[in-house]
C-alpha positions as a Markdown table, in Angstrom:
| # | Residue | x | y | z |
|---|---|---|---|---|
| 1 | Met | -143.0 | 160.1 | -64.0 |
| 2 | Gly | -143.2 | 163.1 | -66.3 |
| 3 | Ser | -140.0 | 162.2 | -68.1 |
| 4 | Val | -141.1 | 158.6 | -68.5 |
| 5 | Phe | -144.3 | 159.7 | -70.1 |
| 6 | Glu | -142.5 | 162.0 | -72.5 |
| 7 | Glu | -140.1 | 159.2 | -73.4 |
| 8 | Lys | -143.0 | 157.0 | -74.4 |
| 9 | Phe | -145.5 | 159.6 | -75.8 |
| 10 | Gly | -143.2 | 162.4 | -76.9 |
| 11 | Ser | -143.2 | 166.0 | -75.7 |
| 12 | Thr | -145.8 | 168.5 | -76.7 |
| 13 | Ser | -146.2 | 172.3 | -76.4 |
| 14 | Trp | -150.0 | 171.9 | -76.2 |
| 15 | Pro | -151.4 | 173.0 | -72.8 |
| 16 | Asn | -153.5 | 169.7 | -72.7 |
| 17 | Ile | -152.4 | 166.2 | -73.7 |
| 18 | Gln | -154.4 | 165.4 | -76.8 |
| 19 | Leu | -154.8 | 161.7 | -76.2 |
| 20 | Phe | -156.1 | 162.4 | -72.7 |
| 21 | Lys | -158.5 | 165.1 | -74.1 |
| 22 | Leu | -159.9 | 162.6 | -76.6 |
| 23 | Phe | -160.5 | 160.1 | -73.9 |
| 24 | Gln | -162.2 | 162.7 | -71.7 |
| 25 | Asp | -164.4 | 163.7 | -74.6 |
| 26 | Asn | -165.4 | 160.1 | -75.2 |
| 27 | Cys | -165.9 | 159.1 | -71.6 |
| 28 | Ser | -169.7 | 159.4 | -71.9 |
| 29 | Lys | -169.7 | 156.6 | -74.4 |
| 30 | Thr | -167.6 | 154.3 | -72.2 |
| 31 | Asp | -169.3 | 151.2 | -70.7 |
| 32 | Thr | -167.6 | 151.1 | -67.3 |
| 33 | Val | -168.7 | 147.5 | -66.8 |
| 34 | Lys | -166.7 | 146.3 | -69.8 |
| 35 | Phe | -163.2 | 147.1 | -68.4 |
| 36 | Ile | -160.2 | 144.8 | -69.1 |
| 37 | Pro | -157.7 | 144.2 | -66.3 |
| 38 | Glu | -154.0 | 143.5 | -67.3 |
| 39 | Val | -154.3 | 139.8 | -66.5 |
| 40 | Glu | -156.0 | 139.4 | -69.9 |
| 41 | Asn | -152.8 | 140.7 | -71.6 |
| 42 | Asp | -150.1 | 138.0 | -71.9 |
| 43 | Tyr | -147.3 | 140.4 | -72.3 |
| 44 | Val | -148.2 | 142.4 | -69.2 |
| 45 | Ser | -148.8 | 139.2 | -67.2 |
| 46 | Leu | -145.3 | 138.0 | -68.3 |
| 47 | Ile | -143.6 | 141.2 | -67.1 |
| 48 | Leu | -145.6 | 141.5 | -63.9 |
| 49 | Cys | -145.1 | 138.1 | -62.4 |
| 50 | His | -147.4 | 136.6 | -59.8 |
| 51 | Asp | -145.2 | 137.8 | -56.9 |
| 52 | Val | -145.1 | 141.4 | -58.1 |
| 53 | Gln | -148.8 | 141.4 | -58.7 |
| 54 | Gln | -149.6 | 140.1 | -55.2 |
| 55 | Arg | -147.2 | 142.5 | -53.5 |
| 56 | Val | -148.7 | 145.5 | -55.3 |
| 57 | Leu | -152.2 | 144.3 | -54.7 |
| 58 | Asp | -151.6 | 144.0 | -51.0 |
| 59 | Phe | -149.9 | 147.4 | -50.9 |
| 60 | Ala | -152.6 | 149.2 | -52.9 |
| 61 | Leu | -155.5 | 147.6 | -50.9 |
| 62 | Thr | -153.9 | 148.5 | -47.6 |
| 63 | His | -153.0 | 152.1 | -48.5 |
| 64 | Ser | -156.3 | 152.8 | -50.3 |
| 65 | Lys | -158.1 | 152.2 | -46.9 |
| 66 | Glu | -156.0 | 154.8 | -45.2 |
| 67 | Lys | -156.6 | 158.6 | -45.3 |
| 68 | Gln | -154.9 | 160.2 | -48.3 |
| 69 | Phe | -153.8 | 163.7 | -48.8 |
| 70 | Arg | -155.7 | 164.1 | -52.0 |
| 71 | Glu | -158.6 | 162.1 | -53.5 |
| 72 | Asp | -156.6 | 161.4 | -56.7 |
| 73 | Tyr | -154.0 | 159.6 | -54.6 |
| 74 | Arg | -156.7 | 157.1 | -53.6 |
| 75 | Glu | -158.0 | 157.0 | -57.2 |
| 76 | Leu | -154.5 | 155.9 | -58.3 |
| 77 | Leu | -154.4 | 153.2 | -55.7 |
| 78 | Glu | -157.8 | 151.9 | -56.7 |
| 79 | Leu | -157.0 | 152.0 | -60.4 |
| 80 | Ser | -153.9 | 150.0 | -59.7 |
| 81 | Leu | -156.0 | 147.4 | -57.9 |
| 82 | Ile | -158.4 | 147.2 | -60.9 |
| 83 | Phe | -155.6 | 147.0 | -63.4 |
| 84 | Leu | -154.2 | 144.0 | -61.5 |
| 85 | Gly | -157.6 | 142.3 | -61.4 |
| 86 | Gly | -158.3 | 143.2 | -57.8 |
| 87 | Ile | -161.3 | 144.8 | -56.2 |
| 88 | Pro | -161.0 | 148.0 | -54.1 |
| 89 | His | -162.6 | 147.9 | -50.7 |
| 90 | Arg | -165.1 | 150.6 | -51.9 |
| 91 | Gly | -165.9 | 148.4 | -54.9 |
| 92 | Val | -165.1 | 148.9 | -58.6 |
| 93 | Ser | -166.0 | 152.3 | -59.9 |
| 94 | Phe | -164.5 | 154.9 | -62.1 |
| 95 | Arg | -164.4 | 158.7 | -61.7 |
| 96 | Val | -165.1 | 161.0 | -64.6 |
| 97 | Pro | -161.7 | 161.9 | -66.2 |
| 98 | Gly | -160.5 | 165.3 | -64.9 |
| 99 | Ala | -157.9 | 167.9 | -65.9 |
| 100 | Ser | -154.6 | 166.7 | -67.4 |
| 101 | His | -152.1 | 169.4 | -66.8 |
| 102 | His | -148.5 | 168.8 | -67.7 |
| 103 | Ala | -147.3 | 169.8 | -64.2 |
| 104 | Arg | -149.4 | 167.0 | -62.5 |
| 105 | Trp | -147.7 | 163.7 | -63.0 |
| 106 | Met | -150.5 | 162.0 | -61.0 |
| 107 | Ser | -153.0 | 162.9 | -63.7 |
| 108 | Lys | -150.8 | 161.2 | -66.3 |
| 109 | Ala | -150.6 | 158.0 | -64.3 |
| 110 | Ile | -154.4 | 158.0 | -63.7 |
| 111 | Tyr | -155.2 | 158.6 | -67.4 |
| 112 | Cys | -152.7 | 155.9 | -68.6 |
| 113 | Leu | -154.3 | 153.3 | -66.3 |
| 114 | Lys | -157.8 | 154.3 | -67.3 |
| 115 | Ile | -157.1 | 154.3 | -71.0 |
| 116 | Tyr | -155.4 | 150.9 | -70.9 |
| 117 | Ile | -158.2 | 149.4 | -68.8 |
| 118 | Phe | -160.7 | 150.6 | -71.4 |
| 119 | Arg | -158.4 | 150.1 | -74.4 |
| 120 | Lys | -161.0 | 148.0 | -76.3 |
| 121 | Gln | -163.5 | 150.9 | -76.2 |
| 122 | Phe | -161.2 | 153.7 | -77.0 |
| 123 | His | -159.5 | 154.0 | -80.4 |
| 124 | Met | -155.8 | 154.3 | -80.3 |
| 125 | Thr | -152.9 | 153.6 | -82.6 |
| 126 | Lys | -150.8 | 150.5 | -81.8 |
| 127 | Thr | -148.0 | 152.8 | -80.9 |
| 128 | Gln | -150.1 | 154.7 | -78.4 |
| 129 | Glu | -151.5 | 151.5 | -76.9 |
| 130 | Asn | -148.0 | 150.1 | -76.4 |
| 131 | Ala | -146.8 | 153.4 | -74.9 |
| 132 | Cys | -149.7 | 153.4 | -72.5 |
| 133 | Arg | -149.1 | 149.7 | -71.7 |
| 134 | Asp | -145.4 | 150.3 | -71.0 |
| 135 | Thr | -146.1 | 153.3 | -68.8 |
| 136 | Cys | -148.7 | 151.3 | -66.8 |
| 137 | Ile | -146.1 | 148.5 | -66.3 |
| 138 | Phe | -143.7 | 151.1 | -64.9 |
| 139 | Ile | -146.3 | 152.6 | -62.6 |
| 140 | Ile | -147.3 | 149.3 | -61.2 |
| 141 | Ser | -144.0 | 147.5 | -60.9 |
| 142 | Val | -141.7 | 150.4 | -59.8 |
| 143 | Tyr | -143.3 | 153.7 | -59.0 |
| 144 | Ile | -146.5 | 153.3 | -57.0 |
| 145 | Glu | -145.0 | 151.6 | -53.9 |
| 146 | Lys | -142.1 | 154.1 | -53.7 |
| 147 | Trp | -144.3 | 157.1 | -54.3 |
| 148 | Phe | -146.7 | 156.3 | -51.5 |
| 149 | Arg | -143.9 | 155.9 | -49.0 |
| 150 | Ser | -141.8 | 158.8 | -50.2 |
| 151 | Tyr | -143.1 | 161.2 | -47.6 |
| 152 | Val | -141.6 | 159.2 | -44.7 |
| 153 | Ala | -138.3 | 160.8 | -43.9 |
| 154 | Ile | -136.7 | 158.0 | -41.9 |
| 155 | Glu | -137.3 | 155.6 | -44.8 |
| 156 | Ala | -136.2 | 157.9 | -47.6 |
| 157 | Pro | -132.5 | 157.3 | -47.9 |
| 158 | Tyr | -132.8 | 153.5 | -47.9 |
| 159 | Gln | -135.8 | 153.5 | -50.1 |
| 160 | Asp | -134.1 | 155.8 | -52.6 |
| 161 | Ile | -131.1 | 153.5 | -52.9 |
| 162 | Leu | -133.5 | 150.6 | -53.5 |
| 163 | Phe | -135.4 | 152.7 | -56.0 |
| 164 | Ile | -132.2 | 153.6 | -58.0 |
| 165 | Gln | -131.2 | 150.0 | -58.1 |
| 166 | Cys | -134.6 | 149.0 | -59.2 |
| 167 | Leu | -134.4 | 151.6 | -62.1 |
| 168 | Ile | -131.0 | 150.3 | -63.1 |
| 169 | Asn | -132.3 | 146.7 | -63.3 |
| 170 | Tyr | -135.4 | 147.9 | -65.1 |
| 171 | Glu | -133.3 | 148.1 | -68.3 |
| 172 | Asn | -134.0 | 144.4 | -68.6 |
| 173 | Ile | -137.7 | 145.3 | -69.1 |
| 174 | Asp | -137.5 | 148.6 | -70.8 |
| 175 | Lys | -134.1 | 150.3 | -71.5 |
| 176 | Gln | -135.7 | 153.5 | -72.6 |
| 177 | Ile | -137.6 | 154.1 | -69.4 |
| 178 | Ser | -134.7 | 152.9 | -67.3 |
| 179 | Asn | -132.3 | 155.4 | -68.9 |
| 180 | Val | -134.6 | 158.4 | -68.8 |
| 181 | Ala | -135.8 | 157.7 | -65.2 |
| 182 | Met | -132.2 | 157.2 | -64.0 |
| 183 | Lys | -131.0 | 160.4 | -65.6 |
| 184 | Lys | -133.9 | 162.3 | -63.8 |
| 185 | Cys | -133.3 | 160.5 | -60.5 |
| 186 | Cys | -129.5 | 161.2 | -60.5 |
| 187 | Gly | -130.3 | 164.9 | -60.7 |
| 188 | His | -131.9 | 164.6 | -57.2 |
| 189 | Leu | -129.1 | 162.7 | -55.4 |
| 190 | Trp | -127.6 | 165.9 | -54.0 |
| 191 | Tyr | -129.5 | 165.4 | -50.7 |
| 192 | Leu | -128.2 | 161.9 | -50.1 |
| 193 | Asn | -125.2 | 163.0 | -48.0 |
| 194 | Pro | -123.8 | 161.3 | -44.8 |
| 195 | Glu | -125.9 | 163.5 | -42.5 |
| 196 | Ala | -129.2 | 162.9 | -44.3 |
| 197 | Ala | -128.4 | 159.2 | -44.6 |
| 198 | Ala | -128.4 | 159.0 | -40.8 |
| 199 | Phe | -132.2 | 159.0 | -40.9 |
| 200 | Ser | -131.8 | 155.3 | -41.7 |
| 201 | Phe | -130.7 | 154.4 | -38.2 |
| 202 | Ser | -134.4 | 154.7 | -37.3 |
| 203 | Asp | -135.6 | 152.7 | -40.3 |
| 204 | Ser | -137.1 | 149.4 | -39.3 |
| 205 | Asn | -137.0 | 148.1 | -42.9 |
| 206 | Ile | -133.2 | 147.9 | -42.8 |
| 207 | Pro | -131.9 | 144.4 | -41.7 |
| 208 | Leu | -130.0 | 144.3 | -38.4 |
| 209 | Pro | -126.6 | 143.2 | -40.0 |
| 210 | Met | -126.8 | 146.3 | -42.2 |
| 211 | Lys | -127.3 | 148.5 | -39.2 |
| 212 | Ile | -124.2 | 147.0 | -37.6 |
| 213 | Lys | -122.3 | 148.0 | -40.7 |
| 214 | Met | -123.8 | 151.5 | -40.5 |
| 215 | Val | -122.5 | 151.9 | -36.9 |
| 216 | Asp | -119.1 | 150.7 | -38.0 |
| 217 | Ser | -119.1 | 153.2 | -40.8 |
| 218 | Leu | -119.4 | 156.1 | -38.3 |
| 219 | Lys | -115.8 | 155.5 | -37.5 |
| 220 | Ile | -114.7 | 156.4 | -41.1 |
| 221 | Glu | -113.4 | 159.9 | -41.4 |
| 222 | Asp | -115.1 | 162.1 | -43.9 |
| 223 | Gly | -112.6 | 162.9 | -46.7 |
| 224 | Asn | -110.9 | 159.6 | -46.4 |
| 225 | Glu | -109.6 | 158.6 | -49.9 |
| 226 | Asn | -111.4 | 155.2 | -49.6 |
| 227 | Ile | -114.8 | 156.9 | -49.3 |
| 228 | Ile | -116.5 | 157.5 | -52.7 |
| 229 | Lys | -118.9 | 160.4 | -52.7 |
| 230 | Arg | -121.8 | 158.3 | -53.9 |
| 231 | Tyr | -124.3 | 161.0 | -53.0 |
| 232 | Ile | -123.1 | 163.1 | -56.0 |
| 233 | Thr | -122.8 | 160.2 | -58.3 |
| 234 | Pro | -123.1 | 161.1 | -62.0 |
| 235 | Met | -124.8 | 158.8 | -64.6 |
| 236 | Asn | -121.4 | 157.2 | -65.6 |
| 237 | Asn | -121.1 | 155.6 | -62.1 |
| 238 | Leu | -124.3 | 153.6 | -62.2 |
| 239 | Thr | -122.4 | 150.3 | -61.8 |
| 240 | Leu | -121.2 | 151.6 | -58.4 |
| 241 | Leu | -124.7 | 152.6 | -57.4 |
| 242 | Lys | -126.0 | 149.1 | -58.4 |
| 243 | Ile | -123.9 | 147.5 | -55.6 |
| 244 | Ser | -124.1 | 150.3 | -53.0 |
| 245 | Gln | -125.6 | 149.8 | -49.6 |
| 246 | Ile | -126.9 | 152.3 | -47.1 |
| 247 | Ser | -123.8 | 151.8 | -44.9 |
| 248 | Asp | -121.7 | 153.2 | -47.8 |
| 249 | Phe | -123.4 | 156.6 | -47.3 |
| 250 | Ile | -122.5 | 156.8 | -43.6 |
| 251 | Asn | -119.3 | 158.2 | -42.2 |
| 252 | Ser | -118.1 | 160.5 | -39.3 |
| 253 | Ser | -120.1 | 163.4 | -40.7 |
| 254 | Ser | -123.3 | 161.5 | -40.0 |
| 255 | Met | -122.8 | 162.3 | -36.3 |
| 256 | Lys | -123.9 | 165.9 | -37.1 |
| 257 | Phe | -127.4 | 164.4 | -37.6 |
| 258 | Phe | -127.7 | 163.4 | -34.0 |
| 259 | Glu | -126.4 | 166.7 | -32.8 |
| 260 | Arg | -128.9 | 168.6 | -35.0 |
| 261 | Phe | -131.8 | 166.7 | -33.5 |
| 262 | Asn | -130.3 | 166.6 | -30.0 |
| 263 | Ile | -130.4 | 162.8 | -29.9 |
| 264 | Ala | -128.3 | 161.0 | -27.3 |
| 265 | Ile | -126.2 | 158.3 | -29.0 |
| 266 | Asp | -125.7 | 155.8 | -26.3 |
| 267 | Phe | -127.8 | 153.3 | -28.1 |
| 268 | Leu | -125.1 | 153.1 | -30.8 |
| 269 | Asn | -123.0 | 151.1 | -28.3 |
| 270 | Gln | -125.7 | 148.4 | -28.1 |
| 271 | Asn | -126.7 | 145.7 | -30.5 |
| 272 | Pro | -129.2 | 147.1 | -33.0 |
| 273 | Glu | -131.5 | 144.3 | -31.9 |
| 274 | Glu | -131.8 | 146.0 | -28.4 |
| 275 | Trp | -132.2 | 149.6 | -29.7 |
| 276 | Tyr | -135.9 | 149.6 | -29.3 |
| 277 | Lys | -135.5 | 149.1 | -25.5 |
| 278 | Asn | -133.3 | 152.2 | -25.2 |
| 279 | Val | -135.1 | 155.2 | -23.8 |
| 280 | Asn | -133.1 | 157.7 | -25.9 |
| 281 | Tyr | -133.7 | 155.7 | -29.0 |
| 282 | Gln | -137.4 | 155.6 | -28.3 |
| 283 | Lys | -137.4 | 159.4 | -27.9 |
| 284 | Ser | -135.5 | 159.8 | -31.2 |
| 285 | Met | -138.1 | 157.7 | -32.9 |
| 286 | Ser | -141.0 | 159.8 | -31.5 |
| 287 | Val | -139.3 | 162.9 | -32.9 |
| 288 | Leu | -138.1 | 161.5 | -36.3 |
| 289 | Asn | -141.4 | 159.9 | -37.1 |
| 290 | Gln | -142.9 | 163.4 | -37.2 |
| 291 | Val | -140.5 | 164.5 | -39.9 |
| 292 | Lys | -142.0 | 164.5 | -43.4 |
| 293 | Val | -140.4 | 164.9 | -46.8 |
| 294 | Val | -141.1 | 168.4 | -48.1 |
| 295 | Asn | -142.3 | 167.6 | -51.6 |
| 296 | Asp | -145.7 | 166.3 | -50.6 |
| 297 | Ala | -146.5 | 169.3 | -48.4 |
| 298 | Thr | -145.3 | 171.6 | -51.2 |
| 299 | Glu | -147.6 | 169.9 | -53.7 |
| 300 | Arg | -150.6 | 170.4 | -51.4 |
| 301 | Gly | -149.6 | 174.0 | -51.0 |
| 302 | Val | -149.4 | 174.5 | -54.7 |
| 303 | Lys | -152.9 | 173.0 | -55.1 |
| 304 | Leu | -154.2 | 175.3 | -52.4 |
| 305 | Ile | -152.9 | 178.5 | -54.0 |
| 306 | Thr | -154.1 | 177.2 | -57.4 |
| 307 | Asp | -157.7 | 176.7 | -56.1 |
| 308 | Phe | -158.0 | 180.1 | -54.5 |
| 309 | Asn | -155.6 | 182.4 | -56.4 |
| 310 | Asp | -157.4 | 185.5 | -57.7 |
| 311 | Lys | -160.8 | 184.0 | -57.2 |
| 312 | Ile | -161.8 | 185.9 | -54.1 |
| 313 | Thr | -159.3 | 188.7 | -53.8 |
| 314 | Lys | -156.4 | 190.2 | -55.7 |
| 315 | Asp | -154.9 | 192.0 | -52.7 |
| 316 | Glu | -151.7 | 190.2 | -51.7 |
| 317 | Glu | -152.1 | 190.7 | -47.9 |
| 318 | Gln | -155.7 | 189.5 | -48.0 |
| 319 | Lys | -154.7 | 186.6 | -50.2 |
| 320 | Gln | -152.1 | 185.4 | -47.6 |
| 321 | Phe | -154.8 | 185.7 | -44.9 |
| 322 | Leu | -157.2 | 183.7 | -47.0 |
| 323 | Met | -154.7 | 180.9 | -47.5 |
| 324 | Gln | -154.0 | 180.7 | -43.8 |
| 325 | Thr | -157.8 | 180.7 | -43.1 |
| 326 | Val | -158.5 | 177.9 | -45.6 |
| 327 | Tyr | -155.5 | 175.8 | -44.3 |
| 328 | Asp | -156.7 | 176.2 | -40.7 |
| 329 | Tyr | -160.3 | 175.3 | -41.7 |
| 330 | Arg | -159.2 | 172.2 | -43.5 |
| 331 | His | -157.1 | 171.1 | -40.6 |
| 332 | Lys | -160.1 | 171.5 | -38.2 |
| 333 | Tyr | -162.6 | 170.0 | -40.6 |
| 334 | Pro | -160.8 | 167.4 | -42.7 |
| 335 | Asp | -164.1 | 166.2 | -44.3 |
| 336 | Thr | -167.8 | 167.1 | -44.6 |
| 337 | Lys | -169.1 | 164.3 | -42.3 |
| 338 | Arg | -171.6 | 165.4 | -39.7 |
| 339 | Ser | -169.2 | 164.2 | -36.9 |
| 340 | Ala | -166.4 | 166.5 | -38.2 |
| 341 | Leu | -168.7 | 169.5 | -38.8 |
| 342 | Ser | -170.2 | 169.2 | -35.3 |
| 343 | Lys | -166.8 | 168.8 | -33.6 |
| 344 | His | -166.2 | 171.2 | -30.7 |
| 345 | Ile | -163.2 | 173.5 | -31.3 |
């Protein structure tokens, strides 16, 4: 997301993004009743067809009702709903613009959506307005669904392949964004190896015929000349990625995955349609559903240390104890509702 933003707005060495700072300074003059959803922009409506709009509306409404790791996650979902002309379950409201640090891509997405929704009340150049519009289209049509499911480990390999293919096809909408996003994404394909790809055996989003192909691919020896190492694919092999399937990332090395998690593999001899009846498959699902992608937990950890670093103590030992105490407290008391605060420990 950060690379997409820089592609459209340009890079800057300033600690704060000037356009966002101006919007923040002028927020007191903004009439929040007079917002403009994207449906009133013909260009945006043309790019975001009815099917895309409805899919994202349903997705954002469903996930905004669920508990989110951070409040700005929910804000992004609700802004996406408003952008598309929908109404969040908590009603239409807008939070006062907060900090816009370069390291936080979420703030960039939130600011771009807010600025574009209030574009008639906030003075921008035509170049800035178009850059904001193009960034919003990317957020809505490509990024938001993938981001909010990215923490689910069993879905990650399959979803990442679909995401890459979506980015490749995005060149038909915006070649600049497609190129810069693909270049960034290809730098993270190192993890998509045959062992990690085996998470997909538990992914209910994968069609049954594809799972049959995945089982067959387990017979292919790692190192076979016919196997192309797609998981270290450089930018010049995008054509290959465009036609890749999750079964292409599976081979005999994928069996290490089952050994690592101590999963019995007798279900692989059954039709994938019957896997859910298999006791060992059920056990594997209960284990693998608990595995989360590291990035999200890391981001929350960074936020925690940012909030408390040097504010209470500068002693390193005491600081580590403080972090553990705060983390434990937040786990026991996830919110400030009376029911949570009065809960017996």
